[in-house]
Each structure stands twice: as structure tokens, then as C-alpha cells.
C-alpha positions in Angstrom: 188.7 46.1 -22.9 188.7 42.3 -22.6 185.5 40.4 -23.3 185.1 37.1 -21.5 183.4 34.4 -23.5 181.9 31.3 -22.2 182.8 28.0 -23.9 179.9 25.7 -24.8 179.3 23.0 -22.2 180.5 25.0 -19.2 178.4 26.5 -16.5 178.5 30.2 -15.7 180.9 30.9 -12.9 182.6 27.5 -13.2 186.3 27.2 -13.9 187.3 27.1 -17.6 189.0 23.8 -17.2 186.2 22.0 -15.4 184.3 19.3 -17.3 180.5 19.6 -17.6 178.6 17.7 -14.9 177.1 14.4 -16.0 173.5 13.5 -15.0 173.5 11.3 -12.0 172.8 7.7 -12.7 169.9 6.1 -10.9 170.9 3.4 -8.5 168.6 0.5 -7.8 168.9 0.0 -4.1 167.4 -3.1 -2.5 164.6 -1.0 -1.1 163.7 0.4 -4.5 163.8 -3.1 -6.0 161.5 -4.4 -3.3 159.1 -1.5 -3.8 158.9 -2.2 -7.5 158.3 -5.9 -6.9 155.5 -5.1 -4.5 153.9 -2.6 -7.0 154.2 -5.2 -9.8 152.5 -7.8 -7.7 149.7 -5.3 -6.9 149.3 -4.5 -10.6 149.1 -8.2 -11.4 146.5 -8.8 -8.7 144.4 -5.8 -10.0 144.6 -6.5 -13.7 145.0 -10.3 -13.6 141.2 -11.1 -13.1 140.3 -8.5 -15.8 142.8 -9.9 -18.3 141.7 -13.5 -17.5 138.0 -12.5 -18.0 138.7 -11.0 -21.5 140.9 -13.9 -22.6 138.3 -16.5 -21.4 135.5 -14.7 -23.2 137.0 -15.9 -26.5 137.5 -19.5 -25.4 135.1 -22.3 -26.0 133.2 -23.6 -22.9 135.3 -26.8 -22.7 138.6 -24.9 -22.7 137.4 -22.6 -19.9 136.6 -25.6 -17.7 139.7 -27.6 -18.4 142.4 -28.1 -15.8 145.2 -26.9 -15.8 143.8 -23.8 -17.5 145.4 -22.4 -20.6 146.8 -18.8 -20.4 146.0 -18.0 -24.0 143.1 -19.4 -26.0 144.0 -22.6 -27.9 140.9 -22.3 -30.0 139.8 -18.7 -30.6 136.1 -18.3 -31.0 133.4 -15.5 -30.9 130.6 -18.0 -30.1 130.2 -16.7 -26.5 129.4 -13.2 -27.8 127.1 -14.4 -30.6 125.2 -16.6 -28.1 125.1 -13.6 -25.7 123.4 -11.3 -28.2 121.2 -14.2 -29.5 120.0 -15.5 -26.1 119.5 -12.1 -24.3 117.4 -9.2 -25.4 120.7 -7.3 -25.2 119.6 -3.9 -26.6 116.7 -3.8 -24.1 118.8 -4.7 -21.1 121.6 -2.4 -22.1 119.1 0.5 -22.5 117.7 -0.2 -19.1 121.1 -0.1 -17.5 122.1 3.1 -19.4 118.9 4.9 -18.5 118.9 3.9 -14.9 122.6 4.6 -14.4 122.5 8.0 -16.1 119.4 9.3 -14.3 120.7 8.1 -11.0 124.1 9.7 -11.6 122.8 13.0 -12.8 120.2 13.2 -10.0 122.6 12.1 -7.3 125.3 14.5 -8.3 122.8 17.4 -8.6 121.0 16.8 -5.3 124.1 16.0 -3.4 125.7 19.2 -4.6 122.6 21.2 -3.6 122.5 19.7 -0.1 126.3 20.1 0.2 126.0 23.7 -0.8 123.3 24.4 1.8 125.3 22.7 4.5 128.5 24.5 3.6 127.5 28.0 2.7 123.9 28.7 3.9 123.2 29.7 7.5 120.0 28.3 8.8 118.8 26.7 12.1 119.7 23.1 12.6 122.4 23.1 10.0 124.9 21.4 12.3 122.4 18.8 13.5 121.5 18.0 9.9 125.1 17.5 9.0 125.5 15.2 12.0 122.5 13.2 10.8 124.1 12.8 7.3 127.3 11.7 8.9 125.4 9.2 11.1 123.7 7.6 8.0 127.2 7.0 6.6 127.8 4.5 9.5 124.6 2.5 8.8 125.3 -0.5 6.5 123.2 -0.7 3.4 121.8 -4.1 4.2 120.3 -2.7 7.4 118.0 -0.3 5.4 117.4 -2.8 2.5 114.2 -4.3 3.9 112.7 -1.0 5.2 113.5 0.6 1.8 111.7 -2.3 0.0 108.7 -2.0 2.3 108.6 1.8 1.6 108.8 1.3 -2.2 106.1 -1.4 -2.0 103.8 0.9 0.0 104.2 3.6 -2.6 103.2 1.0 -5.3 106.5 1.4 -7.2 107.5 -2.2 -7.3 108.3 -3.4 -10.9 108.8 0.2 -12.2 111.8 2.2 -13.3 111.1 4.6 -10.4 111.9 1.8 -8.0 115.3 1.6 -9.5 116.0 5.3 -9.6 114.3 7.2 -6.7 116.1 5.4 -3.7 119.5 6.5 -5.1 118.9 10.1 -6.1 120.8 11.3 -3.0 123.5 9.6 -1.1 125.1 10.6 2.3 128.6 10.1 0.9 127.9 12.5 -2.0 126.5 15.1 0.4 129.6 14.8 2.6 132.0 15.0 -0.4 130.4 18.0 -1.9 130.0 19.8 1.4 133.7 19.3 2.3 134.8 20.5 -1.2 132.5 23.6 -1.1 133.8 24.7 2.2 137.0 25.9 0.4 135.1 28.2 -2.0 135.7 31.8 -0.8 132.6 33.4 0.7 133.6 36.7 -1.0 133.0 35.1 -4.4 129.4 34.2 -3.4 128.9 37.7 -1.9 130.0 39.3 -5.1 127.4 37.3 -7.0 124.7 38.2 -4.6 125.6 41.9 -4.8 125.3 41.7 -8.6 121.7 40.5 -8.1 122.1 36.8 -8.4 119.7 34.6 -6.4 120.8 31.4 -4.6 119.9 29.2 -7.6 121.9 31.4 -10.0 124.8 31.6 -7.6 124.7 27.8 -7.2 124.6 27.0 -10.9 126.8 29.8 -12.3 129.4 30.2 -9.6 129.5 27.2 -7.3 129.2 24.3 -9.7 131.9 25.5 -12.1 134.3 25.6 -9.1 133.5 22.0 -8.1 134.1 20.2 -11.4 136.7 17.8 -9.9 134.4 16.8 -7.1 131.5 16.5 -9.5 133.5 14.2 -11.8 134.6 12.0 -8.9 131.2 11.7 -7.5 129.7 11.0 -10.9 132.1 8.2 -11.6 131.5 6.5 -8.2 127.8 6.9 -8.6 127.7 5.6 -12.1 129.9 2.7 -11.2 127.7 1.7 -8.2 124.4 2.1 -10.2 125.8 0.2 -13.3 127.0 -2.8 -11.1 124.0 -2.8 -8.8 122.6 -6.3 -8.7 120.7 -7.1 -5.5 118.2 -4.2 -5.5 117.1 -4.5 -9.2 116.8 -8.3 -8.6 114.1 -7.7 -5.9 112.6 -4.4 -7.1 111.5 -5.6 -10.5 109.9 -8.9 -11.6 109.3 -8.5 -15.3 112.1 -9.3 -17.7 111.6 -6.1 -19.8 112.9 -4.0 -16.9 115.9 -6.1 -16.0 119.3 -4.4 -16.0 122.4 -6.0 -17.5 123.8 -7.6 -14.3 120.5 -9.2 -13.4 119.7 -10.4 -16.9 123.2 -11.8 -17.3 123.1 -13.7 -14.0 119.7 -15.2 -14.7 120.2 -16.2 -18.3 123.8 -17.6 -17.8 122.8 -19.8 -14.8 120.7 -22.8 -15.6 119.1 -25.3 -13.3 122.1 -27.6 -13.1 125.1 -25.7 -14.6 126.6 -22.3 -15.2 127.6 -21.2 -18.7 130.9 -19.6 -17.9 131.6 -18.6 -21.5 128.4 -16.6 -21.6 129.0 -15.2 -18.2 132.5 -13.9 -18.9 131.5 -12.5 -22.3 128.6 -10.6 -20.7 130.9 -9.4 -17.9 133.3 -8.1 -20.5 130.6 -6.2 -22.2 129.4 -4.7 -18.9 132.9 -3.5 -18.1 133.3 -1.5 -21.3 131.0 1.5 -20.4 132.7 1.9 -17.1 136.1 2.1 -18.7 134.8 4.6 -21.2 133.3 6.8 -18.4 136.5 6.6 -16.4 138.8 7.5 -19.4 136.6 10.5 -20.2 136.6 11.9 -16.7 140.0 10.8 -15.3 141.6 14.2 -16.0 139.1 15.8 -13.6 139.7 13.1 -10.9 143.5 13.7 -11.1 142.9 17.5 -10.9 140.6 17.0 -7.9 143.3 15.0 -6.1 146.0 17.5 -6.9 143.8 20.4 -5.8 142.9 18.7 -2.6 146.6 18.2 -1.8 147.3 22.0 -2.3 144.5 23.1 0.1 
């Protein structure tokens, strides 16, 4: 009996004398080159201002104002950061921003998920009308409701309190819409099985529904935290005492004098403000990517 052996480097079923196939070389077509150039320009436009802000934060004030500007600092200095922490009550303002952003994020994610669950999985009269009302509020610009919201907060005697910074943002129409659309894809059989086992609606929501919506929760959490952390106009009018200022308000007021703007102090503070946002995004980016991939498979 003859045993056929296969020489290394040959494919099964290929002639013995044929050479192994070489991997195809990637050709740079004009279309691919143009696409890469456009992507690089977009990358530069996105990261250019951030890089310029970080580099300018370690320049002296005179070098920031000089023309033509220098790409790299000619005189490296930490004076902008030392002045930032010396001039501002930085720990107080930072704590205000962290507390407000975290409470708003947790509350908005929780309440938006609850309302989204009710609109997606519970059958009650007026459910469709309520969803249409939520969709209608998405079309109303925020500046239209700014003055009525301020009047409402003032009538409740909440001006110059932390509640004025938190309560108006504990539920957002976009969050309700996002969670409702994501929860529509959760099988009803999964919820029915939990109810058969004796679980109530709250237990079903917390033990079954929320674990299935982690990507949507992470996405909504990042967007809410980002909006609350960078919120400037509402804290500016809702609080008057300096001990309740958030970082964006305190930085804008303390870096802008009567006749001039301290750009070194401004870019140093902006750099510090950006760091928590980057940390939150890096911590939750895996869930965002998972959410995008899952949405593409549905």
C-alpha cells in the first residue's frame, strides 16, 4: 500500500510541483490614498485643538500671546498650574463638579431606564401618546425651556442650591428614547420567565433588564456625564455664591478680568477639566464599542 505524504508548504489537493501562494500585497490606489488623507485631516482637526491646549498650558503668558505662535514651548513652565491651584479654591470647585455630575449621571441613567422599560415592555393606557410626547420634547431646543425652567426653580425656592443643579437633569428625553429602543430587543419570554418565578416588576427590572442593557447604560452614562461636567450656562444663573460654583463657571470667572483674559490660566484649567472626561471614556469605551457592534447585529 502506498502512503501519500504532503510536503511542507503545499496545500492539500494542490499539485506537488506548485509553489505556495504568497500573501497578496496591498496596493495603494488613488482612492485609498485620498481616503487616508481625508482621515488624517479629520484626525488633525479633532486632536489639534486639544494638543494645542495642552502645549499652551505649559507656556508663559507672553509666549501664548506672541505671533507667530510657537508649536512647542520655548520656555517650559508650570506657573499656570501653580497659579490655578493658588487662585481658585480648586478642591471645592472640583468636588462640586464631581458631585453634581455623578448624581445627575446616576439619576438620569436610572430614571431614563425606568421610563424606557415602561414604554417598551409594559402595557398601559396612553403608552403610545406618552412616547409621542417624549419624542416631541426632543424637537424643542433647550434655550426655549431655559427661562421657564429658571422660573420654576425660583418658585420652588431652589435657587443657589445643589438641587437646582441636579433636579432639572435627572431625566432626559434622549435617554428615555435610547433606553426604550434598546429594551425593545429584549425577548418578552425572558421577562415572562422571571414573572413566573415570582419576581415583581422592580426585581425583573433590576435583575433581568438592566444587565441586558449595559452597553446602552454605558453610552448614556458617558453622554450624560459629559454634558453635566461641561455645563456652564445653567450653573452660572442657578447659583450665585462662589462655594457652589462648578469648575467651568469658576474657571471662566476667575480667568477673565475686567480688561484682559489670562489665557495661561484658562488653558491650564481647561486641561484639568478634560482629564476626568478622558478617564470616564477610557473606563467605559469597551461597553460603547460592544453596544455599537450589538446594534449592528440586530
